[in-house]
C-alpha positions in Angstrom: 5.8 16.1 9.6 4.4 12.7 8.8 2.5 10.9 11.6 5.3 8.3 11.5 9.0 8.8 10.7 12.4 7.4 11.5 15.9 8.7 12.2 19.2 7.1 12.8 22.5 8.4 13.9 25.7 7.8 12.0 29.2 9.2 12.6 28.8 13.0 12.4 25.3 12.9 10.8 21.6 12.0 11.2 19.8 10.0 8.5 16.2 11.0 7.9 13.2 9.0 6.5 9.6 9.9 6.3 9.9 13.6 7.1 7.4 14.7 4.5 9.8 15.7 1.7 9.4 12.4 -0.2 13.2 11.8 0.1 14.5 8.7 1.7 17.8 8.0 3.6 18.8 11.6 3.6 22.2 12.0 5.4 22.3 15.4 7.1 25.8 16.2 8.4 26.1 17.9 11.8 28.9 20.3 10.8 26.6 22.6 8.7 27.7 21.2 5.3 25.0 20.9 2.7 23.5 17.7 1.3 21.9 18.3 -2.1 19.2 16.2 -3.8 18.5 17.1 -7.4 15.1 16.7 -9.0 13.6 17.8 -12.4 12.4 21.2 -11.3 14.3 21.9 -8.0 17.2 21.1 -5.8 16.7 20.3 -2.2 19.5 21.5 0.1 19.6 20.0 3.6 21.8 21.5 6.3 21.8 20.5 10.0 23.5 21.0 13.3 23.5 19.8 17.0 22.9 22.7 19.4 22.3 22.6 23.1 20.8 19.1 23.1 18.7 19.8 20.0 19.1 18.5 16.5 18.1 21.2 14.0 17.9 21.1 10.2 16.5 23.0 7.4 15.7 22.1 3.8 15.6 24.7 1.1 13.9 24.0 -2.2 15.7 25.9 -4.9 14.2 26.1 -8.4 16.3 24.8 -11.3 17.2 27.5 -13.8 14.2 28.4 -15.9 11.6 27.2 -13.3 9.6 29.5 -11.2 9.4 28.9 -7.4 6.6 26.4 -6.6 5.0 26.4 -3.2 7.2 26.0 -0.1 10.7 27.5 -0.2 12.1 26.4 3.2 11.3 24.1 6.0 13.0 24.3 9.5 12.7 21.5 12.0 14.0 21.0 15.6 14.1 17.7 17.5 14.6 17.6 21.3 14.3 14.6 23.7 12.0 15.3 26.7 10.7 13.1 29.5 7.4 12.7 27.6 9.0 11.8 24.3 10.5 13.5 21.2 9.4 17.1 20.8 9.4 18.3 17.2 8.8 21.8 16.0 8.3 22.9 12.4 8.3 26.2 10.6 7.4 26.5 6.9 8.3 29.5 4.8 6.2 30.6 3.0 3.9 31.1 4.6 6.0 32.3 7.6 3.8 31.6 10.6 3.9 30.2 14.1 5.7 27.0 14.9 3.8 23.7 14.7 4.7 21.5 17.5 4.2 17.7 17.9 5.1 15.1 20.5 6.4 11.7 19.1 7.0 8.5 21.1 8.2 5.0 20.3 5.2 2.8 19.7 6.1 0.5 22.5 6.1 3.4 25.0 2.5 4.4 24.2 0.1 2.8 26.8 -2.6 0.6 25.3 -6.3 1.3 26.3 -8.2 -0.8 28.8 -10.1 -3.5 26.9 -13.9 -3.8 27.3 -15.4 -7.1 28.3 -17.3 -8.8 25.5 -17.9 -12.0 23.5 -18.1 -12.4 19.8 -21.9 -12.9 20.0 -22.3 -9.3 21.1 -21.5 -8.2 17.6 -24.1 -10.3 15.8 -25.7 -7.1 14.5 -22.6 -6.5 12.3 -23.1 -9.8 10.4 -24.2 -9.5 6.8 -23.3 -8.0 3.4 -23.0 -4.3 3.5 -22.7 -2.0 0.4 -22.2 1.7 0.0 -21.0 4.4 -2.4 -18.1 6.8 -1.7 -18.2 10.5 -2.5 -15.9 9.7 -5.5 -18.5 7.4 -6.9 -16.6 4.3 -6.1 -18.5 1.4 -4.5 -17.4 -0.2 -1.3 -18.5 -3.3 0.5 -17.9 -5.2 3.7 -19.2 -8.8 4.0 -19.2 -10.1 7.6 -19.8 -13.7 8.6 -22.0 -14.6 11.5 -20.2 -15.0 14.9 -19.0 -18.6 15.2 -16.1 -20.3 16.9 -15.1 -17.1 18.7 -14.6 -15.1 15.6 -16.2 -13.1 12.7 -14.5 -12.8 9.3 -14.9 -10.3 6.6 -13.6 -9.1 3.3 -13.8 -5.5 2.1 -13.6 -4.4 -1.6 -13.6 -1.0 -3.3 -14.5 -0.8 -7.0 -13.8 2.5 -8.9 -16.1 4.2 -11.4 -14.3 2.3 -14.2 -15.5 -0.9 -12.7 -12.0 -2.0 -11.5 -11.1 -3.1 -8.0 -9.0 -0.4 -6.5 -8.6 -1.8 -3.0 -9.4 -4.8 -0.8 -8.9 -5.7 2.9 -9.1 -8.9 5.0 -10.8 -8.3 8.4 -11.3 -10.4 11.6 -12.8 -9.9 15.0 -11.7 -12.5 17.5 -12.2 -13.2 21.2 -9.1 -12.7 23.3 -8.7 -12.6 27.1 -12.3 -11.8 27.8 -12.5 -9.1 25.1 -12.5 -8.6 21.4 -9.7 -7.7 18.9 -10.3 -6.3 15.4 -7.6 -7.3 13.0 -7.2 -5.5 9.7 -5.0 -6.5 6.7 -5.4 -3.8 3.9 -4.3 -5.4 0.7 -3.5 -8.6 2.5 -0.5 -7.0 4.2 0.8 -7.4 7.7 -2.1 -7.4 10.2 -2.8 -4.5 12.6 -4.8 -5.1 15.8 -7.3 -2.8 17.4 -8.7 -3.6 20.9 -12.4 -3.2 21.7 -12.7 -0.3 24.2 -16.4 0.6 24.1 -19.4 -1.6 23.4 -23.1 -0.7 23.2 -26.1 -2.5 21.8 -25.4 -1.3 18.3 -22.0 0.4 18.6 -18.5 -0.8 18.9 -15.2 1.1 19.2 -11.8 -0.4 18.5 -8.5 1.5 19.3 -4.8 1.2 18.8 -2.9 4.3 19.8 0.4 2.8 18.6 -0.8 2.7 15.0 0.0 5.7 12.8 -3.4 5.9 11.1 -6.1 5.1 11.9 -6.0 4.9 15.6 -9.7 4.4 16.1 -12.4 2.5 14.2 -16.1 2.8 15.1 -18.9 0.7 13.8 -22.5 1.8 14.5 -25.9 0.5 13.4 -28.5 3.2 12.9 -32.2 3.0 13.9 -33.0 2.7 10.2 -30.8 -0.3 9.8 -27.9 1.3 8.1 -24.2 0.7 9.1 -21.5 3.4 9.4 -17.8 2.8 9.8 -15.7 5.7 11.0 -11.9 5.8 11.1 -9.6 8.5 12.5 -7.5 9.6 15.4 -8.6 9.1 19.0 -8.7 12.9 19.3 -8.7 15.7 16.7 -8.4 15.4 12.9 -11.2 14.8 10.5 -12.6 11.3 10.8 -13.5 9.4 7.6 -17.0 8.0 7.6 -18.4 5.3 5.3 -22.1 4.6 5.1 -23.5 1.2 4.2 -26.8 -0.5 3.6 -27.6 -4.2 3.7 -27.2 -5.6 0.2 -30.6 -5.9 -1.4 -32.4 -3.5 0.9 
């Protein structure tokens, strides 16, 4: 399953979006009838039912004539409402293994973390032009203004090995209610906010458990003067770590 998905109920059916198949607005009937989606090399066949308070469906990937089976042949999913949220189980065949189970909740039902007390001047060590190189060879930079007027502003840019900009982001850290809020706009899109939850002399942790990914952003200044930015989940997963040096150092 994706970390974020949607479902809606229609008369006699459930409509799926973001369930990892790449298909959108898939109408799965509850009477066991099949919904087919044809693609170049395979046909996806969805079939679902409502049983004992649980919505179940499976999708079979059937090769089109002349094409050999490619990867996963069948996915089975079950959805059940509990007092803690929506419990989702998934079985993939092949390989036939144990069920993977996840708990999903509406974003507004997830409690926000307690904010740490801080002022914008506490992050003065973050100010400056920071540059680094990703494992792919792309260059990445973050340019943070000094703290002033209750805020710090930044722009991030990634340039690929062909010398073309492949990504950019607008960033802000602002004072709010005695704490700090990190505001990210990848590609200039709708802003997402992360609350400062931990603060040290050279380390700051921002979190938003309601966001799909990342849920946690950590900035840390090393003893040698380098900067690291780590993004990931609050728990588990493999965080992504970016290493920077001050421009010109």
